[in-house]
C-alpha positions as CSV (number, residue, x, y, z in Angstrom):
1,M,0.0,0.0,0.0
2,S,1.3,3.5,-0.9
3,D,2.2,6.0,1.7
4,A,2.1,8.9,-0.8
5,I,-0.3,11.6,0.1
6,A,-3.4,11.6,-2.1
7,G,-3.8,14.5,-4.4
8,A,-0.2,15.9,-3.7
9,L,2.4,16.9,-6.2
10,Y,5.9,15.8,-5.1
11,V,8.8,17.9,-6.5
12,V,11.6,15.3,-6.5
13,A,15.3,16.1,-7.0
14,T,17.1,13.4,-9.0
15,P,20.9,12.8,-9.4
16,I,23.0,15.2,-11.6
17,G,25.4,12.4,-12.4
18,N,26.1,9.8,-9.7
19,L,23.0,7.7,-9.2
20,E,24.0,6.9,-5.6
21,D,23.0,10.5,-4.8
22,L,19.3,9.7,-5.0
23,S,17.9,9.7,-1.5
24,A,16.0,6.8,0.0
25,R,12.9,9.1,0.4
26,A,13.1,10.1,-3.3
27,K,13.2,6.5,-4.4
28,R,10.3,5.6,-2.2
29,V,8.1,8.4,-3.4
30,L,8.9,7.7,-7.1
31,G,7.8,4.1,-6.5
32,E,4.5,5.1,-4.7
33,V,3.1,7.9,-6.9
34,A,0.5,7.1,-9.6
35,L,2.3,9.2,-12.2
36,I,5.6,10.8,-12.9
37,A,5.8,14.0,-14.9
38,A,9.3,14.0,-16.5
39,E,11.2,16.5,-18.6
40,D,12.2,13.7,-21.0
41,T,10.5,10.4,-20.4
42,R,13.1,8.5,-22.4
43,H,15.9,9.9,-20.2
44,S,14.0,9.3,-17.0
45,A,13.1,5.8,-18.0
46,R,16.8,4.8,-17.6
47,L,16.7,6.1,-14.0
48,L,13.5,4.1,-13.2
49,R,15.0,1.0,-14.7
50,H,18.0,1.4,-12.5
51,L,15.8,1.7,-9.5
52,G,13.7,-1.3,-10.6
53,L,10.5,0.8,-10.8
54,S,7.7,0.7,-13.3
55,V,5.6,3.8,-13.0
56,P,3.6,5.6,-15.7
57,M,5.2,8.7,-17.0
58,L,4.0,11.9,-18.8
59,S,6.3,14.4,-20.5
60,L,6.4,17.9,-19.1
61,H,8.9,20.3,-20.7
62,E,9.1,24.0,-21.6
63,H,7.0,23.6,-24.7
64,N,4.0,21.8,-23.2
65,E,4.1,22.8,-19.5
66,S,1.1,25.2,-19.7
67,A,-1.0,22.6,-21.5
68,R,-0.2,19.9,-18.9
69,V,-1.6,21.9,-15.9
70,E,-5.2,21.0,-16.4
71,Q,-4.4,17.4,-17.2
72,L,-2.3,16.9,-14.0
73,D,-4.8,18.9,-11.9
74,I,-7.5,16.5,-12.9
75,R,-5.3,13.6,-11.7
76,L,-4.7,15.3,-8.4
77,L,-8.4,16.1,-7.8
78,A,-9.1,12.5,-8.4
79,G,-6.9,11.7,-5.4
80,E,-3.8,10.5,-7.3
81,S,-0.3,11.6,-6.2
82,V,2.1,12.8,-8.9
83,A,5.9,13.3,-8.9
84,L,7.6,16.0,-10.9
85,I,11.2,15.4,-12.0
86,S,13.6,17.0,-14.4
87,D,16.4,15.3,-16.4
88,A,18.8,16.0,-13.6
89,G,18.9,17.8,-10.3
90,T,16.1,19.8,-8.7
91,P,13.1,20.7,-10.8
92,L,12.4,24.5,-11.4
93,I,16.1,25.4,-10.9
94,S,16.8,26.3,-14.6
95,D,14.4,23.4,-15.4
96,P,10.7,23.2,-16.2
97,G,8.1,23.1,-13.4
98,F,7.6,26.8,-12.4
99,V,4.3,27.2,-14.3
100,L,2.9,24.0,-13.0
101,V,3.8,24.6,-9.4
102,R,2.6,28.2,-9.5
103,E,-0.7,27.3,-11.0
104,L,-1.4,24.3,-8.7
105,R,-0.4,26.2,-5.6
106,A,-2.8,29.0,-6.6
107,R,-5.5,26.4,-6.8
108,G,-4.8,25.1,-3.3
109,R,-3.1,21.9,-4.2
110,Q,-0.5,20.4,-1.9
111,I,3.1,20.7,-3.2
112,I,5.7,18.6,-1.3
113,P,9.5,19.1,-2.0
114,I,11.8,16.1,-1.9
115,P,15.2,17.8,-1.6
116,G,18.3,16.4,-3.1
117,P,21.0,17.1,-5.8
118,C,21.3,20.6,-7.2
119,A,24.3,21.6,-9.4
120,L,24.6,25.2,-8.1
121,V,24.6,24.2,-4.5
122,A,27.0,21.3,-5.0
123,A,29.4,23.6,-6.9
124,L,29.3,26.4,-4.3
125,S,29.9,23.9,-1.5
126,A,33.3,23.0,-3.0
127,A,34.4,26.2,-4.7
128,G,35.8,28.1,-1.7
129,L,34.0,31.4,-2.7
130,P,31.7,33.3,-0.2
131,T,28.3,31.7,0.1
132,D,26.7,33.9,2.7
133,R,25.3,35.8,-0.3
134,F,25.2,34.6,-3.9
135,L,23.3,35.6,-7.0
136,F,22.2,32.8,-9.3
137,Q,21.5,33.9,-12.9
138,G,20.8,30.5,-14.6
139,F,22.0,30.5,-18.2
140,L,23.3,33.8,-19.7
141,P,21.8,35.1,-23.0
142,A,22.9,33.0,-26.1
143,R,24.1,36.0,-28.0
144,S,27.4,37.7,-27.1
145,S,25.8,41.2,-27.1
146,G,23.1,40.0,-24.6
147,R,25.7,38.2,-22.4
148,R,27.9,41.3,-22.2
149,A,25.0,43.6,-21.4
150,R,23.9,41.2,-18.6
151,L,27.5,40.8,-17.2
152,E,28.0,44.6,-17.3
153,L,24.8,45.0,-15.3
154,L,26.1,42.5,-12.7
155,A,29.7,43.7,-12.6
156,G,29.2,45.8,-9.5
157,R,27.3,43.2,-7.4
158,E,29.2,42.2,-4.3
159,E,27.7,38.7,-4.1
160,T,29.3,35.6,-5.6
161,L,27.8,35.3,-9.1
162,V,26.7,31.8,-10.3
163,F,25.7,30.8,-13.9
164,Y,25.1,27.6,-15.8
165,E,26.6,27.0,-19.2
166,S,26.7,24.3,-21.8
167,P,29.8,22.9,-23.5
168,H,29.1,24.5,-26.9
169,R,29.0,28.0,-25.4
170,I,31.5,27.9,-22.6
171,R,34.4,29.3,-24.7
172,D,32.3,32.3,-25.9
173,T,31.0,32.9,-22.4
174,L,34.6,32.9,-21.0
175,A,35.6,35.4,-23.7
176,D,32.8,37.7,-22.7
177,L,33.6,37.3,-19.0
178,A,37.3,38.2,-19.8
179,V,36.1,41.5,-21.4
180,T,33.5,42.5,-18.8
181,L,34.9,41.2,-15.5
182,Q,38.6,41.0,-16.5
183,E,40.8,39.8,-13.6
184,R,37.9,38.7,-11.3
185,Q,38.5,35.2,-9.7
186,L,36.4,32.6,-11.5
187,I,35.9,28.9,-10.7
188,L,34.4,26.4,-13.2
189,A,32.8,23.3,-11.9
190,R,32.6,20.7,-14.6
191,E,30.8,17.3,-14.8
192,L,29.7,17.4,-11.1
193,T,29.5,14.0,-9.4
194,K,30.6,12.3,-12.6
195,T,33.8,10.4,-13.4
196,F,35.6,13.5,-14.8
197,E,34.4,16.0,-12.2
198,T,36.8,19.0,-12.3
199,F,37.1,22.4,-10.5
200,L,39.2,24.9,-12.4
201,D,40.3,28.2,-10.7
202,G,41.6,31.3,-12.4
203,T,40.7,34.3,-14.4
204,A,38.3,34.0,-17.4
205,A,41.2,34.6,-19.8
206,G,43.4,32.1,-18.0
207,L,40.8,29.4,-18.1
208,L,40.1,30.0,-21.8
209,A,43.8,29.6,-22.5
210,R,43.7,26.3,-20.5
211,M,40.9,25.0,-22.7
212,D,42.8,25.9,-25.8
213,E,45.7,23.7,-24.4
214,D,43.4,20.9,-23.3
215,P,40.1,20.8,-25.2
216,D,38.8,18.1,-22.9
217,Q,38.3,20.9,-20.3
218,A,35.6,22.3,-22.5
219,R,33.5,19.1,-22.3
220,G,30.5,18.6,-20.1
221,E,28.0,20.8,-18.3
222,F,29.4,23.8,-16.3
223,V,28.6,25.8,-13.2
224,I,30.5,29.2,-13.5
225,M,31.2,31.0,-10.2
226,V,32.6,34.5,-10.1
227,A,33.9,36.3,-7.1
228,G,31.8,39.3,-6.2
229,S,33.0,42.9,-6.7
230,A,34.9,44.6,-3.9
231,P,32.7,46.8,-1.7
232,R,32.3,50.3,-3.0
233,G,30.8,52.1,-0.1
234,G,27.1,52.9,0.3
235,E,26.4,55.9,-2.0
236,A,28.9,54.9,-4.7
237,S,27.5,51.4,-4.9
238,A,23.9,52.6,-5.0
239,S,24.8,55.1,-7.7
240,F,26.6,52.4,-9.8
241,E,23.7,49.9,-9.5
242,A,21.1,52.6,-10.4
243,D,23.1,53.7,-13.5
244,A,23.6,50.0,-14.5
245,L,19.8,49.4,-14.2
246,L,18.9,52.5,-16.2
247,T,21.4,51.7,-18.9
248,A,20.2,48.2,-19.3
249,L,16.6,49.4,-19.6
250,L,17.5,51.9,-22.2
251,E,19.5,49.3,-24.2
252,E,16.4,47.1,-24.1
253,G,14.4,49.9,-25.8
254,V,12.5,51.0,-22.7
255,G,11.5,54.7,-22.9
256,V,12.9,57.3,-20.5
257,K,9.7,57.8,-18.6
258,Q,9.1,54.0,-18.2
259,A,12.7,53.4,-17.2
260,A,12.5,56.1,-14.5
261,S,9.2,54.6,-13.2
262,V,10.7,51.0,-13.0
263,T,13.8,52.3,-11.2
264,S,11.7,54.3,-8.8
265,R,9.8,51.1,-7.9
266,V,12.9,49.0,-7.5
267,L,15.2,51.4,-5.8
268,G,12.9,54.0,-4.3
269,G,13.2,57.7,-4.8
270,S,11.4,60.3,-6.9
271,K,10.3,59.5,-10.4
272,K,11.2,63.0,-11.4
273,E,14.8,62.7,-10.2
274,W,15.1,59.3,-11.9
275,Y,13.7,60.8,-15.1
276,A,16.3,63.5,-15.1
277,R,19.1,60.9,-14.5
278,T,17.8,58.6,-17.2
279,Q,17.6,61.5,-19.7
280,T,21.2,62.4,-18.8
281,L,22.4,58.8,-19.5
282,K,20.4,58.6,-22.7
283,D,22.0,61.9,-23.9
284,G,25.4,60.5,-23.1
285,D,26.4,63.2,-20.6
């Protein structure tokens, strides 16, 4: 008899590489639910075979997530329990599931997290960079211009910066990091929990040169961690962040009035003063 709670959605973290990292609780829940909503059912079928489980699965990914909400809610209302998993790690962390969880929670359904592997947490735990405050940005924009604009906006942040990156974009991303953040300390975590797990430490330019010497270092999935900016002092830091925000809004085509309004809501202060500052930045003074 199943101990899974009737009508509950379980958000289950699965291994990011080493299958031994799946918790006993996660295995039990996956075996007890009536249905598993998986990012890629073919990929997740291998995990279930390894666990000796045979549970019906339904695909749930970025292209069909909204359409799956009603379908899964009907199952929950019928008293069935459902598990949500991604291809690896914790669902919703740069993976599908946000729309589903938001909508089901708004409808009063019970959402139960089953914690476990998460690439960004695993990487930070072994990187040796400050973790009392960090800013996770997921994947940076695919185009170089977008990446550089985002990195310039983040350059003044004092928290440790964390990004995900794929093997086919890691070199281009390191090149943009070298231009925007220059000599900032950077740590790459590669192939976490897998056979060729590696942590590389250096500047972006130095790590890019290392990949040129050893192309194997550009293989696998990456977590990029960047040391935060040195403290600037209250007023200087606030001014820097405000200008960065206003500049980013203008570069995205937002009008002066709207940019001033957004900045006022985010940082406080008078819309009139922000309007004047935004106009100055736009005019290039």
